[in-house]
C-alpha positions as CSV (number, residue, x, y, z in Angstrom):
1,M,129.4,77.3,103.1
2,L,129.0,81.0,102.1
3,S,127.0,83.9,103.3
4,D,124.7,85.6,100.7
5,I,126.7,88.6,100.4
6,E,129.8,86.4,99.9
7,R,127.8,84.4,97.1
8,Q,126.7,87.5,95.8
9,V,130.2,88.8,95.6
10,L,131.6,86.1,94.1
11,R,128.7,85.6,91.2
12,I,129.5,89.3,90.6
13,I,133.3,88.5,89.9
14,G,132.5,85.5,87.8
15,N,130.3,87.5,85.9
16,Y,132.6,89.9,85.2
17,S,135.6,87.3,84.5
18,A,133.0,85.5,82.1
19,G,131.8,88.3,80.4
20,R,134.0,91.4,80.6
21,R,137.1,89.4,80.7
22,R,138.2,91.1,83.5
23,T,137.2,91.4,87.7
24,P,135.6,94.2,89.0
25,T,137.1,96.7,91.0
26,V,136.0,96.9,94.7
27,D,134.0,100.6,93.9
28,E,132.0,98.4,91.1
29,L,131.4,96.0,94.0
30,C,130.4,98.6,96.0
31,I,127.8,99.4,93.6
32,K,126.7,96.2,92.4
33,T,125.8,95.2,95.8
34,G,125.0,98.4,97.9
35,R,127.8,97.9,100.1
36,S,129.9,100.0,101.8
37,R,134.0,99.6,100.9
38,G,134.6,98.3,104.2
39,G,132.1,96.0,104.1
40,I,133.1,94.7,100.7
41,M,136.6,94.4,101.8
42,E,135.8,92.0,104.7
43,V,134.1,90.0,101.8
44,L,137.0,89.7,100.1
45,E,139.1,88.8,102.8
46,V,136.6,85.9,103.5
47,L,136.8,84.5,99.5
48,K,140.3,84.6,99.9
49,R,140.6,82.7,103.2
50,E,138.1,80.1,101.6
51,E,140.4,80.0,98.2
52,Y,137.8,81.5,95.7
53,I,140.0,84.1,95.4
54,N,143.5,85.6,95.2
55,W,143.4,88.7,96.7
56,D,146.1,91.6,98.3
57,R,144.4,94.1,100.6
58,M,147.4,96.1,99.4
59,Q,146.3,95.9,96.0
60,P,142.3,96.1,96.0
61,D,141.6,96.1,92.6
62,K,143.6,93.0,91.5
63,I,141.5,90.1,92.4
64,E,142.2,86.7,90.6
65,L,139.3,84.4,90.4
66,L,140.2,80.5,91.5
67,E,136.3,79.3,91.7
68,A,133.2,80.7,90.6
69,W,130.9,78.5,92.4
70,E,130.3,77.7,95.8
71,R,131.5,74.5,96.6
72,G,129.3,71.5,97.6
73,V,126.1,73.2,96.5
74,H,124.2,71.1,93.6
75,H,123.9,73.3,90.5
76,P,121.7,71.5,88.4
77,W,122.6,74.0,85.3
78,R,126.4,73.1,85.7
79,A,128.1,69.9,84.1
80,K,129.4,67.8,86.9
């Protein structure tokens, strides 16, 4: 289960992907969440480890979204 900040960052990445046809930069994630760059990097590491994104710390702004919603959580507005 993801923490609140991990879920928030995942939603931001998903919304950027859907609405802007790109993923946000680390700096944009910092602005949207109010977190430090180091804090966002830690969150991205967790999302990578949990296989929600593909991401490499050496290229921090290159984020590939694999799954936009947290697994195991019922979303009544989403089709099954």
